[in-house]
N, C-alpha and C positions, 0 to 999 in steps of 0.2 A: 399531474407531471412530476413529480417531485418525489412521490412516494414511488411511483411505476419507475423511476430511474431508481432509487434505491433498494428499492424488489431487487430491482434488475442486478444490481452489485451485489448484494444476497445472493444471490440465484447464480448466478457465474465465479465468482470468486472466490467463497468459502470452501465449495464443492472442488473447485481445481486447485484450492490450497492442498485439501485437506485428501483428496483421491487419486491425485498425480503428480503432488511437487515427492521425489524422491532426492534427500540433499548427499547420503550417502551410497557407495555397494551396498555396504551391510545393511542400508534398508530397504534391499531387495535381495535380500542373501548372497551377495557376489563380493568377491575379493577386486580392491582399486585393479586398473587393467596396471600389470608391471610386477606385480607384487602378488608372489604363491605364497600360502600355506606356510610354507616352512622359515619363509625369509618376513622378522616380522620387519614393521612402518618404520622407517626413519621417519625422527619428529620431522626435518625440515624437507624434506619429500612433498615436490610440488606437482599436486597430481589433478589432471584437467583437461580439458579440451581443446585442441587448438582452434581460431577463429573456424578457420577452412572443416573439421571437421563438425564444428556444434550448428553450421548454418544449415547442417545438412539431415541435423536432427527433427525429425514435426515436434517434439516436447521445445526445442527451442523455436517455433514459431507460435504453439499453442502459448507459450510464455509470454513473447512479443506482442501477440495479440491481445491475452489481458491485459496486458500494462498499456497498447494501448486506448482500448479501449475504456478501462477505468480512469485512465489518465483525459480522453477529451469529454469521457463525461463529469469529476468535478473539477478537472480544469475549466470548462465551458457552463458550469455548474458555477463556479466561482468569479467568472468575469462580468454576472448577470446578480451577484448578489445586491448591488447595492442601488441599480434599478427594481429589482426586486421587492425589496423591503422598502422600496416609496412609495413603489405600487401599491400596496396592500395598505400604506396607513403610517410608517414611522416619517419622520421630517431626516429634511436633505443632511442636516451635519449629523443626526441620528443615525442613517444608515451610511455615512461611510466613516464614523468612528468607529463603528461597527465591525467597519472594513479595518480599520486599520489597529485593532485587535486581533483579529486573523492572523494577521500580520505579524504584528508582536506575540502573540503565541506560538506560529510556524516560527517563528526566531531563536524563541526556547523551547520547542521540542523537541528539537534535534536531538537534545542533550539526552532526554528521559526518555524516548525513541528507539537509541544510541541503547540506552541501559537494557529497554525490553531484549532488545536482541542480540544482548550478548548476555542475559540474565534466563532467556529462557528458551526454548528452541526454533530456528526459523520458523516452522510451521505454524506454532504455538502463537507467535509471535503475528505469524501472515495475517493467521484466520480474525485475535484481536484488531488488525488495523482495518480490515475485511467490516467489523462490527462496529466500528468507529465512523468508516466510511458511510455506511449504512445510516446512521444515526441520526450523523452529518445533514444527511440527504433527505430523512424522515421528520428531524428537528424543524427544516424551512418549514414543514406542512401545516404546522402547530404556533412554530414563533416568530413572528412575525411583525409585533409591536412590544411596545417598551423593550424593560429590561428580559424580559424573556430573547430578546434579538442575541445577547449573551449565550445563548446555550450552542445555537449552529455556530458563531463566533467563531467561541472556541473549539469544537469537533470540527470544522474547515480549518479551522488552525493549526488542528494536529492532522487535518488528511492529504496540505501542503507540503508538510514535512514529509509525509509517507511517500509523494510521489517522487521527490527527491533523493530518499534513502532505500525504499525497500529495492528498484529494481537494478539497483546498482549493490546491494548485500545480497540480494539474492541471486544475481547474475555470478557474481563469484563464487555463491557456496552449489549452485548448481554445475553450473559451467564450468569453473576451474577460477585457482584465484591467479 
């Protein structure tokens, strides 16, 4: 089941990110609203949509739906990781400690993920995040006992961070600051 969920993330999130997300009007060959070709854009111009404008856009609802589905999948899985590991032969102490590692990694990966979004484009960073979420799901199928539990623990720690940072960052980039 986790492999299927991982494939669903890969199939839904990556193509949506690559083909539908356009962060600037220039990505679509347009000028920002209110900017003409003659007037250069001022550095402090806040260009974006109002909330009323954004909720009328199909792109907003597609974005919201994709975040909802990925959130349900990843958080729904994380809630059952200790039980899953215990059921697959890991001791209760090992499973609980591994989930503590998930949260520890989540605490520290916020800084690293912020750096990834600052260094690379939001599109490329989002694709990378999709692959990390996919890897987290797939690793649950193969890493169920012993030291191998640390692989999904590490990847889910990063995925937990993504569920906090990705929506806020992309909402600002896509619909305005």
